[in-house]
C-alpha positions, 0 to 999 in steps of 0.5 A, a space after each residue: 895551473 897553466 891551462 887555467 892561466 891561458 885561459 884567462 889570458 884568452 878570456 881577457 883578451 876577448 873582453 877586451 876585443 869586445 869592448 873596443 868593438 862597442 866603442 868603434 860602434 858607438 862611434 859610428 852611431 854618434 856620428 850617424 846621429 849628428 849627420 841625421 840631426 844635420 839632415 833633419 835641421 836642414 830639412 825643416 829649414 828647407 836647405 838641399 840635404 847632401 848625403 854622407 860621401 866620402 869623395 875619394 878614388 885612385 884617379 883622383 889621388 893620382 891626379 893630385 900626385 901628378 899636379 903636386 909633381 909639375 908644380 914644384 921645381 926640379 931641385 938641384 941633383 945631388 949627382 950631376 955626372 949620372 944626370 948627364 948620362 940620362 940626357 934631357 929630361 922631357 915634360 910630361 906633355 912632350 911624351 909621345 905615344 909608341 908607333 907600331 912595328 
């Protein structure tokens, strides 16, 4: 009885996986159709057709995080003695290159 039950569970899991893959595929096909309709409309009306591009890169994300860090003010420290021991923090723009020995 146990081998039959494990076989049925495996068949059920494969069916669930196939249904999920089908839903994801239908979603992407629907998104492609929506983009193609917009591109066809732009072609008919004479507007430029822009490609579907996700503009994201590691350099852009790093620059965005640096911009956020520089724009925020430094909050009051919870450990004032540790800040005194660390010395004065310089702004990021004041960092100099290392001189070779």
